[in-house]
Each structure stands twice: as C-alpha cells, then as structure tokens.
BALOBA-1460 file (C-alpha; in Angstrom, 3 decimals):
// residues 376
<rec num="1" residu="m" x="-15.123" y="12.911" z="-2.556"/>
<rec num="2" residu="l" x="-16.989" y="10.145" z="-0.673"/>
<rec num="3" residu="a" x="-20.693" y="10.993" z="-0.403"/>
<rec num="4" residu="q" x="-22.400" y="7.672" z="0.406"/>
<rec num="5" residu="l" x="-21.250" y="4.212" z="1.396"/>
<rec num="6" residu="a" x="-23.192" y="0.937" z="1.310"/>
<rec num="7" residu="v" x="-21.623" y="-2.200" z="2.822"/>
<rec num="8" residu="r" x="-23.219" y="-5.650" z="2.693"/>
<rec num="9" residu="e" x="-21.986" y="-8.822" z="4.457"/>
<rec num="10" residu="y" x="-18.484" y="-7.468" z="5.070"/>
<rec num="11" residu="r" x="-16.708" y="-8.542" z="8.294"/>
<rec num="12" residu="n" x="-19.219" y="-7.891" z="11.093"/>
<rec num="13" residu="f" x="-21.530" y="-5.748" z="8.947"/>
<rec num="14" residu="h" x="-24.751" y="-7.298" z="7.711"/>
<rec num="15" residu="s" x="-26.063" y="-4.117" z="6.131"/>
<rec num="16" residu="l" x="-24.519" y="-0.709" z="6.693"/>
<rec num="17" residu="d" x="-25.421" y="2.553" z="4.933"/>
<rec num="18" residu="l" x="-23.586" y="5.777" z="5.610"/>
<rec num="19" residu="e" x="-23.870" y="9.381" z="4.456"/>
<rec num="20" residu="v" x="-20.476" y="11.106" z="4.595"/>
<rec num="21" residu="p" x="-20.322" y="14.902" z="4.903"/>
<rec num="22" residu="t" x="-17.930" y="16.805" z="2.638"/>
<rec num="23" residu="g" x="-15.421" y="17.425" z="5.422"/>
<rec num="24" residu="g" x="-15.606" y="13.911" z="6.792"/>
<rec num="25" residu="l" x="-16.854" y="12.017" z="9.811"/>
<rec num="26" residu="v" x="-15.779" y="10.726" z="13.220"/>
<rec num="27" residu="v" x="-16.790" y="7.171" z="14.170"/>
<rec num="28" residu="i" x="-16.692" y="6.482" z="17.906"/>
<rec num="29" residu="g" x="-16.816" y="3.021" z="19.424"/>
<rec num="30" residu="e" x="-15.057" y="0.538" z="21.646"/>
<rec num="31" residu="n" x="-12.448" y="-1.765" z="20.183"/>
<rec num="32" residu="g" x="-13.811" y="-4.838" z="18.410"/>
<rec num="33" residu="h" x="-17.109" y="-3.267" z="17.306"/>
<rec num="34" residu="g" x="-16.207" y="-2.528" z="13.675"/>
<rec num="35" residu="k" x="-14.483" y="0.856" z="13.368"/>
<rec num="36" residu="t" x="-11.427" y="-0.535" z="11.587"/>
<rec num="37" residu="n" x="-13.677" y="-2.796" z="9.493"/>
<rec num="38" residu="l" x="-15.455" y="0.310" z="8.228"/>
<rec num="39" residu="l" x="-12.206" y="1.994" z="7.220"/>
<rec num="40" residu="e" x="-11.063" y="-1.255" z="5.615"/>
<rec num="41" residu="a" x="-14.253" y="-1.445" z="3.542"/>
<rec num="42" residu="v" x="-13.743" y="2.126" z="2.324"/>
<rec num="43" residu="a" x="-10.109" y="1.462" z="1.446"/>
<rec num="44" residu="y" x="-11.131" y="-1.708" z="-0.411"/>
<rec num="45" residu="l" x="-12.759" y="0.492" z="-3.057"/>
<rec num="46" residu="g" x="-9.344" y="1.890" z="-3.930"/>
<rec num="47" residu="l" x="-7.005" y="-1.030" z="-3.275"/>
<rec num="48" residu="l" x="-9.356" y="-3.875" z="-4.350"/>
<rec num="49" residu="r" x="-8.045" y="-5.834" z="-1.379"/>
<rec num="50" residu="s" x="-7.909" y="-5.620" z="2.404"/>
<rec num="51" residu="f" x="-5.321" y="-3.181" z="3.744"/>
<rec num="52" residu="r" x="-4.818" y="-5.674" z="6.575"/>
<rec num="53" residu="g" x="-3.717" y="-8.373" z="4.131"/>
<rec num="54" residu="a" x="-6.766" y="-10.594" z="4.680"/>
<rec num="55" residu="r" x="-7.937" y="-12.951" z="1.942"/>
<rec num="56" residu="d" x="-11.140" y="-11.936" z="0.174"/>
<rec num="57" residu="a" x="-12.967" y="-15.011" z="1.461"/>
<rec num="58" residu="d" x="-12.026" y="-14.092" z="5.034"/>
<rec num="59" residu="v" x="-13.690" y="-10.667" z="4.965"/>
<rec num="60" residu="i" x="-17.083" y="-12.126" z="3.998"/>
<rec num="61" residu="r" x="-19.413" y="-12.081" z="6.997"/>
<rec num="62" residu="f" x="-19.653" y="-15.504" z="8.629"/>
<rec num="63" residu="g" x="-22.287" y="-17.620" z="6.893"/>
<rec num="64" residu="a" x="-22.819" y="-15.193" z="4.005"/>
<rec num="65" residu="p" x="-22.175" y="-16.184" z="0.367"/>
<rec num="66" residu="a" x="-20.569" y="-12.902" z="-0.719"/>
<rec num="67" residu="f" x="-19.754" y="-9.325" z="0.240"/>
<rec num="68" residu="h" x="-20.453" y="-6.102" z="-1.610"/>
<rec num="69" residu="v" x="-19.178" y="-2.549" z="-1.041"/>
<rec num="70" residu="r" x="-20.500" y="0.425" z="-3.005"/>
<rec num="71" residu="a" x="-19.745" y="4.150" z="-2.855"/>
<rec num="72" residu="t" x="-21.242" y="7.246" z="-4.402"/>
<rec num="73" residu="l" x="-18.601" y="9.860" z="-5.052"/>
<rec num="74" residu="h" x="-18.541" y="13.543" z="-5.862"/>
<rec num="75" residu="a" x="-16.000" y="15.816" z="-7.531"/>
<rec num="76" residu="p" x="-13.064" y="15.752" z="-7.923"/>
<rec num="77" residu="a" x="-13.362" y="11.946" z="-8.134"/>
<rec num="78" residu="a" x="-13.274" y="10.601" z="-11.687"/>
<rec num="79" residu="w" x="-16.344" y="8.383" z="-11.186"/>
<rec num="80" residu="h" x="-19.828" y="8.850" z="-9.775"/>
<rec num="81" residu="t" x="-20.141" y="5.318" z="-8.376"/>
<rec num="82" residu="v" x="-17.713" y="2.480" z="-7.666"/>
<rec num="83" residu="s" x="-18.535" y="-0.963" z="-6.323"/>
<rec num="84" residu="v" x="-16.654" y="-4.165" z="-5.592"/>
<rec num="85" residu="g" x="-17.990" y="-7.584" z="-4.677"/>
<rec num="86" residu="y" x="-16.594" y="-11.046" z="-4.063"/>
<rec num="87" residu="e" x="-18.451" y="-14.379" z="-4.175"/>
<rec num="88" residu="r" x="-17.269" y="-17.212" z="-1.978"/>
<rec num="89" residu="s" x="-18.424" y="-20.148" z="-4.119"/>
<rec num="90" residu="s" x="-17.036" y="-18.940" z="-7.451"/>
<rec num="91" residu="k" x="-14.081" y="-17.088" z="-5.913"/>
<rec num="92" residu="r" x="-14.869" y="-14.316" z="-8.353"/>
<rec num="93" residu="k" x="-14.351" y="-10.628" z="-7.712"/>
<rec num="94" residu="r" x="-16.260" y="-8.010" z="-9.691"/>
<rec num="95" residu="a" x="-15.748" y="-4.267" z="-9.888"/>
<rec num="96" residu="t" x="-18.028" y="-1.712" z="-11.516"/>
<rec num="97" residu="l" x="-17.498" y="1.943" z="-12.350"/>
<rec num="98" residu="d" x="-20.628" y="4.033" z="-12.942"/>
<rec num="99" residu="g" x="-22.570" y="0.789" z="-13.188"/>
<rec num="100" residu="v" x="-20.352" y="-0.803" z="-15.854"/>
<rec num="101" residu="e" x="-18.584" y="-4.028" z="-14.877"/>
<rec num="102" residu="q" x="-14.885" y="-3.775" z="-15.628"/>
<rec num="103" residu="p" x="-13.371" y="-6.593" z="-17.704"/>
<rec num="104" residu="r" x="-10.074" y="-6.028" z="-15.908"/>
<rec num="105" residu="l" x="-10.084" y="-5.416" z="-12.159"/>
<rec num="106" residu="t" x="-7.112" y="-3.101" z="-12.454"/>
<rec num="107" residu="s" x="-9.325" y="-0.648" z="-14.358"/>
<rec num="108" residu="a" x="-11.005" y="0.067" z="-11.015"/>
<rec num="109" residu="l" x="-7.780" y="0.330" z="-8.997"/>
<rec num="110" residu="g" x="-7.636" y="3.695" z="-7.265"/>
<rec num="111" residu="a" x="-11.240" y="4.625" z="-8.083"/>
<rec num="112" residu="l" x="-11.582" y="5.864" z="-4.496"/>
<rec num="113" residu="p" x="-8.030" y="6.847" z="-3.526"/>
<rec num="114" residu="s" x="-7.276" y="6.852" z="0.180"/>
<rec num="115" residu="v" x="-4.387" y="6.768" z="2.633"/>
<rec num="116" residu="e" x="-4.753" y="5.050" z="5.998"/>
<rec num="117" residu="f" x="-2.890" y="5.948" z="9.202"/>
<rec num="118" residu="s" x="-2.956" y="3.639" z="12.229"/>
<rec num="119" residu="p" x="-0.672" y="2.455" z="15.065"/>
<rec num="120" residu="a" x="-0.220" y="-0.776" z="13.071"/>
<rec num="121" residu="d" x="1.797" y="1.216" z="10.510"/>
<rec num="122" residu="v" x="4.859" y="0.661" z="12.675"/>
<rec num="123" residu="a" x="5.163" y="-2.654" z="10.796"/>
<rec num="124" residu="l" x="6.385" y="-0.610" z="7.806"/>
<rec num="125" residu="v" x="9.545" y="0.053" z="9.790"/>
<rec num="126" residu="a" x="9.809" y="-2.820" z="12.262"/>
<rec num="127" residu="s" x="8.975" y="-5.708" z="9.905"/>
<rec num="128" residu="g" x="10.950" y="-7.211" z="7.040"/>
<rec num="129" residu="p" x="11.613" y="-5.755" z="3.576"/>
<rec num="130" residu="g" x="8.373" y="-7.215" z="2.182"/>
<rec num="131" residu="e" x="6.292" y="-4.629" z="4.067"/>
<rec num="132" residu="r" x="8.277" y="-1.747" z="2.608"/>
<rec num="133" residu="r" x="8.225" y="-3.195" z="-0.916"/>
<rec num="134" residu="r" x="4.443" y="-3.516" z="-0.626"/>
<rec num="135" residu="y" x="4.246" y="0.098" z="0.515"/>
<rec num="136" residu="l" x="6.211" y="1.233" z="-2.552"/>
<rec num="137" residu="d" x="4.239" y="-0.965" z="-4.932"/>
<rec num="138" residu="v" x="0.809" y="0.201" z="-3.750"/>
<rec num="139" residu="m" x="1.743" y="3.878" z="-3.756"/>
<rec num="140" residu="l" x="3.550" y="3.845" z="-7.113"/>
<rec num="141" residu="a" x="0.941" y="1.632" z="-8.829"/>
<rec num="142" residu="l" x="-1.828" y="4.021" z="-7.739"/>
<rec num="143" residu="s" x="0.109" y="7.064" z="-8.941"/>
<rec num="144" residu="s" x="1.612" y="5.663" z="-12.175"/>
<rec num="145" residu="p" x="-0.196" y="3.463" z="-14.743"/>
<rec num="146" residu="a" x="3.195" y="2.534" z="-16.266"/>
<rec num="147" residu="y" x="4.384" y="1.213" z="-12.901"/>
<rec num="148" residu="l" x="1.221" y="-0.867" z="-12.501"/>
<rec num="149" residu="v" x="1.723" y="-2.455" z="-15.948"/>
<rec num="150" residu="a" x="5.369" y="-3.223" z="-15.153"/>
<rec num="151" residu="l" x="4.486" y="-4.665" z="-11.747"/>
<rec num="152" residu="q" x="1.860" y="-6.978" z="-13.223"/>
<rec num="153" residu="g" x="4.219" y="-8.098" z="-15.985"/>
<rec num="154" residu="y" x="7.066" y="-8.717" z="-13.568"/>
<rec num="155" residu="r" x="4.980" y="-10.716" z="-11.112"/>
<rec num="156" residu="s" x="3.589" y="-12.883" z="-13.890"/>
<rec num="157" residu="a" x="7.038" y="-13.666" z="-15.332"/>
<rec num="158" residu="l" x="8.520" y="-14.212" z="-11.855"/>
<rec num="159" residu="l" x="5.795" y="-16.706" z="-10.951"/>
<rec num="160" residu="r" x="6.531" y="-18.720" z="-14.078"/>
<rec num="161" residu="r" x="10.303" y="-18.565" z="-13.735"/>
<rec num="162" residu="n" x="10.135" y="-19.693" z="-10.107"/>
<rec num="163" residu="a" x="7.848" y="-22.568" z="-11.105"/>
<rec num="164" residu="v" x="10.435" y="-23.715" z="-13.667"/>
<rec num="165" residu="l" x="13.242" y="-23.362" z="-11.116"/>
<rec num="166" residu="k" x="11.334" y="-25.427" z="-8.567"/>
<rec num="167" residu="a" x="10.442" y="-28.095" z="-11.128"/>
<rec num="168" residu="a" x="14.089" y="-28.310" z="-12.203"/>
<rec num="169" residu="q" x="15.064" y="-29.551" z="-8.747"/>
<rec num="170" residu="r" x="12.977" y="-32.684" z="-9.307"/>
<rec num="171" residu="s" x="13.882" y="-33.123" z="-12.960"/>
<rec num="172" residu="a" x="16.483" y="-35.388" z="-14.547"/>
<rec num="173" residu="v" x="16.822" y="-33.066" z="-17.556"/>
<rec num="174" residu="r" x="20.358" y="-31.943" z="-18.415"/>
<rec num="175" residu="a" x="21.562" y="-28.714" z="-16.796"/>
<rec num="176" residu="q" x="21.924" y="-26.973" z="-20.160"/>
<rec num="177" residu="e" x="18.298" y="-27.636" z="-21.038"/>
<rec num="178" residu="q" x="17.129" y="-26.540" z="-17.586"/>
<rec num="179" residu="e" x="18.981" y="-23.245" z="-17.979"/>
<rec num="180" residu="a" x="17.341" y="-22.725" z="-21.353"/>
<rec num="181" residu="r" x="13.887" y="-23.239" z="-19.844"/>
<rec num="182" residu="v" x="14.630" y="-20.771" z="-17.045"/>
<rec num="183" residu="s" x="16.185" y="-18.132" z="-19.294"/>
<rec num="184" residu="v" x="13.015" y="-17.869" z="-21.413"/>
<rec num="185" residu="w" x="11.426" y="-15.671" z="-18.729"/>
<rec num="186" residu="e" x="14.418" y="-13.407" z="-18.157"/>
<rec num="187" residu="p" x="13.842" y="-10.810" z="-20.931"/>
<rec num="188" residu="a" x="10.382" y="-9.988" z="-19.523"/>
<rec num="189" residu="l" x="11.731" y="-9.956" z="-15.964"/>
<rec num="190" residu="a" x="14.557" y="-7.613" z="-16.900"/>
<rec num="191" residu="e" x="12.332" y="-5.279" z="-18.925"/>
<rec num="192" residu="h" x="9.592" y="-4.922" z="-16.323"/>
<rec num="193" residu="g" x="12.046" y="-5.085" z="-13.433"/>
<rec num="194" residu="g" x="14.037" y="-2.215" z="-14.932"/>
<rec num="195" residu="v" x="10.934" y="-0.014" z="-14.873"/>
<rec num="196" residu="i" x="10.159" y="-0.996" z="-11.268"/>
<rec num="197" residu="v" x="13.679" y="-0.461" z="-9.918"/>
<rec num="198" residu="a" x="14.093" y="2.859" z="-11.729"/>
<rec num="199" residu="a" x="10.737" y="4.144" z="-10.467"/>
<rec num="200" residu="r" x="11.512" y="3.153" z="-6.881"/>
<rec num="201" residu="h" x="14.893" y="4.870" z="-7.091"/>
<rec num="202" residu="a" x="13.221" y="7.968" z="-8.569"/>
<rec num="203" residu="f" x="10.768" y="8.108" z="-5.674"/>
<rec num="204" residu="v" x="13.538" y="7.866" z="-3.098"/>
<rec num="205" residu="r" x="15.702" y="10.427" z="-4.896"/>
<rec num="206" residu="a" x="12.791" y="12.877" z="-5.038"/>
<rec num="207" residu="q" x="11.494" y="12.345" z="-1.497"/>
<rec num="208" residu="a" x="14.484" y="11.466" z="0.702"/>
<rec num="209" residu="g" x="15.047" y="15.081" z="1.675"/>
<rec num="210" residu="y" x="11.395" y="15.641" z="2.486"/>
<rec num="211" residu="y" x="11.299" y="12.412" z="4.487"/>
<rec num="212" residu="a" x="14.132" y="13.774" z="6.652"/>
<rec num="213" residu="e" x="12.240" y="17.049" z="7.085"/>
<rec num="214" residu="l" x="9.080" y="15.206" z="8.104"/>
<rec num="215" residu="c" x="10.908" y="13.127" z="10.709"/>
<rec num="216" residu="a" x="12.454" y="16.289" z="12.124"/>
<rec num="217" residu="a" x="9.094" y="18.072" z="12.150"/>
<rec num="218" residu="i" x="7.504" y="15.153" z="14.020"/>
<rec num="219" residu="g" x="10.202" y="15.392" z="16.661"/>
<rec num="220" residu="e" x="13.269" y="13.320" z="15.724"/>
<rec num="221" residu="r" x="16.570" y="15.073" z="16.485"/>
<rec num="222" residu="q" x="18.949" y="12.752" z="14.616"/>
<rec num="223" residu="e" x="19.410" y="12.640" z="10.849"/>
<rec num="224" residu="a" x="16.823" y="10.434" z="9.123"/>
<rec num="225" residu="l" x="17.827" y="8.815" z="5.837"/>
<rec num="226" residu="l" x="15.771" y="7.022" z="3.204"/>
<rec num="227" residu="r" x="17.688" y="4.747" z="0.809"/>
<rec num="228" residu="y" x="16.727" y="2.156" z="-1.787"/>
<rec num="229" residu="v" x="18.859" y="-0.992" z="-1.751"/>
<rec num="230" residu="s" x="18.738" y="-2.985" z="-4.990"/>
<rec num="231" residu="v" x="19.725" y="-6.641" z="-5.431"/>
<rec num="232" residu="g" x="20.852" y="-7.002" z="-9.020"/>
<rec num="233" residu="g" x="20.119" y="-3.486" z="-10.242"/>
<rec num="234" residu="d" x="22.632" y="-0.865" z="-11.383"/>
<rec num="235" residu="t" x="23.847" y="1.136" z="-8.363"/>
<rec num="236" residu="r" x="25.764" y="3.821" z="-10.259"/>
<rec num="237" residu="s" x="24.344" y="7.282" z="-9.599"/>
<rec num="238" residu="d" x="23.684" y="8.078" z="-13.263"/>
<rec num="239" residu="a" x="21.876" y="4.745" z="-13.783"/>
<rec num="240" residu="l" x="19.571" y="4.663" z="-10.762"/>
<rec num="241" residu="t" x="16.492" y="6.142" z="-12.452"/>
<rec num="242" residu="d" x="17.169" y="4.889" z="-15.992"/>
<rec num="243" residu="p" x="14.887" y="1.893" z="-16.820"/>
<rec num="244" residu="l" x="17.073" y="0.701" z="-19.713"/>
<rec num="245" residu="m" x="20.262" y="0.740" z="-17.663"/>
<rec num="246" residu="q" x="18.481" y="-1.099" z="-14.871"/>
<rec num="247" residu="q" x="17.176" y="-3.592" z="-17.434"/>
<rec num="248" residu="d" x="20.719" y="-4.263" z="-18.651"/>
<rec num="249" residu="a" x="21.960" y="-4.759" z="-15.089"/>
<rec num="250" residu="l" x="19.145" y="-7.168" z="-14.267"/>
<rec num="251" residu="t" x="19.794" y="-9.132" z="-17.474"/>
<rec num="252" residu="r" x="23.393" y="-9.631" z="-16.374"/>
<rec num="253" residu="a" x="22.355" y="-10.512" z="-12.824"/>
<rec num="254" residu="f" x="19.869" y="-13.167" z="-13.953"/>
<rec num="255" residu="t" x="22.533" y="-14.740" z="-16.162"/>
<rec num="256" residu="q" x="25.147" y="-14.718" z="-13.384"/>
<rec num="257" residu="q" x="22.808" y="-16.164" z="-10.760"/>
<rec num="258" residu="r" x="21.039" y="-18.768" z="-12.897"/>
<rec num="259" residu="s" x="23.126" y="-21.747" z="-11.756"/>
<rec num="260" residu="a" x="22.727" y="-20.845" z="-8.088"/>
<rec num="261" residu="e" x="19.015" y="-20.284" z="-8.590"/>
<rec num="262" residu="l" x="18.620" y="-23.716" z="-10.159"/>
<rec num="263" residu="r" x="20.175" y="-25.209" z="-7.031"/>
<rec num="264" residu="r" x="18.001" y="-23.123" z="-4.718"/>
<rec num="265" residu="g" x="14.781" y="-23.357" z="-6.754"/>
<rec num="266" residu="v" x="13.986" y="-19.644" z="-6.515"/>
<rec num="267" residu="t" x="14.926" y="-16.321" z="-8.160"/>
<rec num="268" residu="l" x="17.588" y="-14.651" z="-6.032"/>
<rec num="269" residu="v" x="17.879" y="-11.220" z="-7.671"/>
<rec num="270" residu="g" x="15.430" y="-8.565" z="-8.798"/>
<rec num="271" residu="p" x="13.050" y="-6.025" z="-7.227"/>
<rec num="272" residu="q" x="11.296" y="-8.750" z="-5.195"/>
<rec num="273" residu="r" x="14.539" y="-8.906" z="-3.157"/>
<rec num="274" residu="d" x="15.084" y="-5.162" z="-2.713"/>
<rec num="275" residu="d" x="14.519" y="-3.022" z="0.373"/>
<rec num="276" residu="l" x="13.661" y="0.520" z="1.357"/>
<rec num="277" residu="q" x="16.271" y="1.144" z="4.038"/>
<rec num="278" residu="l" x="15.481" y="3.544" z="6.890"/>
<rec num="279" residu="t" x="18.195" y="4.824" z="9.200"/>
<rec num="280" residu="l" x="18.265" y="7.337" z="12.036"/>
<rec num="281" residu="g" x="21.570" y="8.730" z="13.246"/>
<rec num="282" residu="g" x="23.349" y="6.235" z="11.002"/>
<rec num="283" residu="r" x="21.675" y="3.184" z="12.570"/>
<rec num="284" residu="e" x="19.046" y="0.986" z="10.959"/>
<rec num="285" residu="l" x="15.646" y="1.802" z="12.434"/>
<rec num="286" residu="r" x="14.288" y="-1.705" z="12.035"/>
<rec num="287" residu="t" x="16.944" y="-3.142" z="14.338"/>
<rec num="288" residu="f" x="18.025" y="-0.289" z="16.587"/>
<rec num="289" residu="g" x="15.137" y="2.185" z="16.601"/>
<rec num="290" residu="s" x="12.963" y="2.683" z="19.665"/>
<rec num="291" residu="a" x="9.211" y="2.171" z="19.384"/>
<rec num="292" residu="g" x="8.728" y="5.944" z="19.264"/>
<rec num="293" residu="q" x="11.352" y="6.416" z="16.560"/>
<rec num="294" residu="q" x="9.843" y="3.634" z="14.454"/>
<rec num="295" residu="r" x="6.397" y="5.205" z="14.877"/>
<rec num="296" residu="s" x="7.697" y="8.597" z="13.696"/>
<rec num="297" residu="a" x="9.282" y="7.028" z="10.609"/>
<rec num="298" residu="a" x="6.068" y="5.158" z="9.784"/>
<rec num="299" residu="i" x="4.033" y="8.367" z="10.005"/>
<rec num="300" residu="a" x="6.568" y="10.105" z="7.750"/>
<rec num="301" residu="l" x="6.172" y="7.298" z="5.176"/>
<rec num="302" residu="r" x="2.393" y="7.638" z="5.238"/>
<rec num="303" residu="l" x="2.707" y="11.403" z="4.796"/>
<rec num="304" residu="l" x="4.944" y="10.781" z="1.769"/>
<rec num="305" residu="e" x="2.268" y="8.449" z="0.403"/>
<rec num="306" residu="l" x="-0.353" y="11.142" z="0.918"/>
<rec num="307" residu="i" x="1.555" y="13.830" z="-0.964"/>
<rec num="308" residu="t" x="2.664" y="11.425" z="-3.712"/>
<rec num="309" residu="l" x="-0.937" y="10.467" z="-4.464"/>
<rec num="310" residu="r" x="-2.096" y="14.062" z="-4.098"/>
<rec num="311" residu="d" x="0.459" y="15.277" z="-6.631"/>
<rec num="312" residu="a" x="-0.329" y="12.435" z="-9.075"/>
<rec num="313" residu="l" x="-4.117" y="12.872" z="-8.812"/>
<rec num="314" residu="g" x="-4.263" y="16.646" z="-8.631"/>
<rec num="315" residu="y" x="-6.351" y="16.437" z="-5.453"/>
<rec num="316" residu="s" x="-5.952" y="15.016" z="-1.966"/>
<rec num="317" residu="p" x="-7.026" y="11.389" z="-1.386"/>
<rec num="318" residu="l" x="-9.450" y="10.457" z="1.359"/>
<rec num="319" residu="l" x="-7.720" y="10.323" z="4.737"/>
<rec num="320" residu="l" x="-8.514" y="7.273" z="6.903"/>
<rec num="321" residu="l" x="-7.362" y="7.702" z="10.504"/>
<rec num="322" residu="d" x="-7.671" y="4.633" z="12.723"/>
<rec num="323" residu="d" x="-6.980" y="5.975" z="16.209"/>
<rec num="324" residu="p" x="-3.648" y="7.208" z="14.832"/>
<rec num="325" residu="f" x="-2.568" y="9.227" z="17.852"/>
<rec num="326" residu="a" x="-3.124" y="6.490" z="20.440"/>
<rec num="327" residu="e" x="0.600" y="5.914" z="20.985"/>
<rec num="328" residu="l" x="1.812" y="9.507" z="20.545"/>
<rec num="329" residu="d" x="2.411" y="12.118" z="23.201"/>
<rec num="330" residu="l" x="0.404" y="15.338" z="22.884"/>
<rec num="331" residu="g" x="3.287" y="17.275" z="21.339"/>
<rec num="332" residu="r" x="3.924" y="14.767" z="18.569"/>
<rec num="333" residu="a" x="0.218" y="14.329" z="17.896"/>
<rec num="334" residu="a" x="-0.165" y="18.087" z="17.446"/>
<rec num="335" residu="r" x="2.792" y="18.220" z="15.058"/>
<rec num="336" residu="v" x="1.406" y="15.333" z="12.982"/>
<rec num="337" residu="l" x="-1.958" y="17.125" z="12.747"/>
<rec num="338" residu="d" x="-0.156" y="20.226" z="11.486"/>
<rec num="339" residu="l" x="1.626" y="18.147" z="8.847"/>
<rec num="340" residu="l" x="-1.650" y="16.549" z="7.729"/>
<rec num="341" residu="d" x="-3.190" y="19.981" z="7.407"/>
<rec num="342" residu="a" x="-0.186" y="21.214" z="5.406"/>
<rec num="343" residu="a" x="-0.517" y="18.212" z="3.079"/>
<rec num="344" residu="g" x="-3.991" y="19.437" z="2.169"/>
<rec num="345" residu="a" x="-6.139" y="16.585" z="3.479"/>
<rec num="346" residu="s" x="-9.702" y="17.691" z="2.762"/>
<rec num="347" residu="q" x="-11.968" y="14.760" z="3.730"/>
<rec num="348" residu="v" x="-11.283" y="12.662" z="6.822"/>
<rec num="349" residu="l" x="-12.759" y="9.496" z="8.305"/>
<rec num="350" residu="l" x="-11.532" y="9.259" z="11.888"/>
<rec num="351" residu="a" x="-12.119" y="6.245" z="14.127"/>
<rec num="352" residu="v" x="-11.536" y="6.617" z="17.887"/>
<rec num="353" residu="p" x="-12.687" y="4.672" z="20.973"/>
<rec num="354" residu="r" x="-13.853" y="7.702" z="23.000"/>
<rec num="355" residu="e" x="-15.045" y="11.256" z="22.316"/>
<rec num="356" residu="q" x="-12.158" y="12.679" z="24.334"/>
<rec num="357" residu="d" x="-9.769" y="11.052" z="21.828"/>
<rec num="358" residu="i" x="-10.955" y="13.348" z="19.046"/>
<rec num="359" residu="p" x="-8.178" y="15.894" z="18.299"/>
<rec num="360" residu="a" x="-9.220" y="19.531" z="18.465"/>
<rec num="361" residu="a" x="-8.681" y="19.902" z="14.704"/>
<rec num="362" residu="y" x="-11.460" y="17.362" z="14.055"/>
<rec num="363" residu="t" x="-14.031" y="18.302" z="16.705"/>
<rec num="364" residu="r" x="-15.945" y="20.161" z="13.964"/>
<rec num="365" residu="l" x="-16.705" y="16.883" z="12.156"/>
<rec num="366" residu="a" x="-20.048" y="15.086" z="12.427"/>
<rec num="367" residu="r" x="-20.046" y="12.067" z="14.731"/>
<rec num="368" residu="r" x="-21.536" y="8.584" z="14.619"/>
<rec num="369" residu="t" x="-21.321" y="5.747" z="17.125"/>
<rec num="370" residu="m" x="-20.403" y="2.151" z="16.211"/>
<rec num="371" residu="r" x="-21.647" y="-0.763" z="18.290"/>
<rec num="372" residu="d" x="-21.664" y="-4.414" z="17.196"/>
<rec num="373" residu="g" x="-21.341" y="-3.428" z="13.550"/>
<rec num="374" residu="v" x="-24.255" y="-0.976" z="13.661"/>
<rec num="375" residu="l" x="-23.958" y="2.802" z="13.301"/>
<rec num="376" residu="s" x="-26.185" y="5.144" z="15.252"/>
C-alpha cells in the first residue's frame, strides 16, 4: 500500500524520504529521536490530523513556515499519490489526491488508511468518555461516508446551538424568545444525531461478542462487556439501530432539556454526551481495572478498529506499531501477534528502541535506524 514517503518540516524532520517495502519496515531508535513522529506523519495522511491530538501549527518544525507530507501508494489503495500540507501564516491546510487539490478536505480523509497501536492506547480505557467517543467517530467516519456526513452536520449544528445557549445567559431577551432561538438548531441535531447514535449502537451490537473473544484470547479470564450508553437516545432494544427512532427520541430530549440548558449554557443531551462503557467481571474497567486489564481492553479496541476498516475497505489498512509490546509480558505479546496475523495485517511499520525488541514475527522486515530525525 505505502511505497514512498516524503516528509518536510514536520516535528523534528527537516527533510525525510523513505522507501517502504511491500511487507513493511522496522524503525529502530532511542526514545525522543523521531520514531513516533514518523508514524504520526504517516497516519496524518489518513486522519488529516495528528493522532496525538496536537494542533496543526504545533507539528510544524520549529522556525519553519509550513509542513508537507506526501506518499506514493500502490494497489489496493484507491489513489496513486496523496499529500497534505499546512501553512502557519495563513492557517490553511491543503490536501491533494493524484496531484489534484481537493476543494473539501474530507474528500482526502482515509486516503491512506491506517491503525496505530501503542502503549498510550490505554487512555482509550482509563480516560474519560471523550476518548472513546473519538475512537468511535474516527473509525466509523473512515468506514462509512454516511456517518462522516452526519458527524459533520451534527458538530456544526451543536456549535451554533451552544453559542446561542451561551449568549442567552447574558441576554435580557424574554425566555420564550430565547427558547425559539435555541430550538431552531434542534431538527438538524436530532436528524444527524439519530444517524450517529444508531450507527454507534450498530457497531457495538455487531462487535460486542468479538470484543469479549479478543479480551479472552489476549489473556483476560473474566467476562468482558462492551456497551453503548446513550444520553437522550432511545434505549429500547428494537430502536437502538434505527436512525428515525433515535431522531424522535433526541427531538423529545432536546425539548425536555431546553430550559435546563438555557440555565447551564450548554447542550446536555445527544451523542456528544454518550459513552462506550467497558466492563470486566461486572466492574467498570476505567475505575476498577488494573493497568494490565486496561491495556488488554485497549488492544482489543484497536483490533476491532482494524477489522472494521478492513471489512469496509475490502483490504487491510496499514498497521502502525509504536513499541506496542513494551508493557506486555511475553505470553500476551505472542497472543496479540497471533491476533494481528489473524486479522490479516499485510503491511507493517514497527518502531522499537532496540533490535532485541523486534518480535520474531517481524524479524523478516527491512530495518532502518532513526537518530535526531534522520534515517540511516
């Protein structure tokens, strides 16, 4: 899939060019020399943003006016070349596919699909609901154009509704008129929110059993459950995956909560308040799980992401492994490698600090060394 990579003025890279063999590559280097930056630059070509949540301006190399990342791809990728750049002064981001600048950035979303595994993934389990919502949104937007459209529409309407709610707190306008101004955005919120909630429920319904199997295969002995908790959506079993029924439920919820929201200055119901709940042995993993249990659950979520994108694309996305086995015992690491192999991962970029950290399954891959942002 990924044949060549060119990175300019990104993080600690001034100018980096890389040929990537069909099976993949191992990058070896001490921490702080740029291994994760390389994986981040590759992932940027699919996500159009940093997978570490950094602002675009913050990934530009210090003192440089802009960054640019370009890749040459081969089959089964849909495009021959993809590039993304961001200019500090204009704050403008540009994306091109086969040399043609895209009028809408979202046209380039997923051009180089990838899934990244790293020890930092434990935040998916240990952090707040926002991390898990982001996980769902990225995965489902990359695998479903309809979800992406709904997500964009919902975020746009939510931004405007929240702005009206916040302004109402400082306004002397009558309550009835304030409610009218707020309610204008509710039909769009309910329509797009219904699609989002239904799609998230559908994912959980389809994958909850497999998630439990993955946790067990990694080494967890207690029952692992995956559940979607909706704030304002329809929780009846026959309504969970129905966008219209979810739309109706959200319409009612917005109406019921409008007065409270005017007092609080923020929207209190909808998919931006929902959570992907993870339990093990009947106890919430975020609160009661050990570090090892949380790590296993995070790996299972990434494996679900891998197979979801694989099934949607018809081929396996690029696998980005950032020292993923650093905090796993040998037994668990071996089982995770078996699961990755079973998922059909075909091209791998692996970053490790030492040669002895390369798992046996990847010792066949070509190797490069990273030092101070330079590959040798």
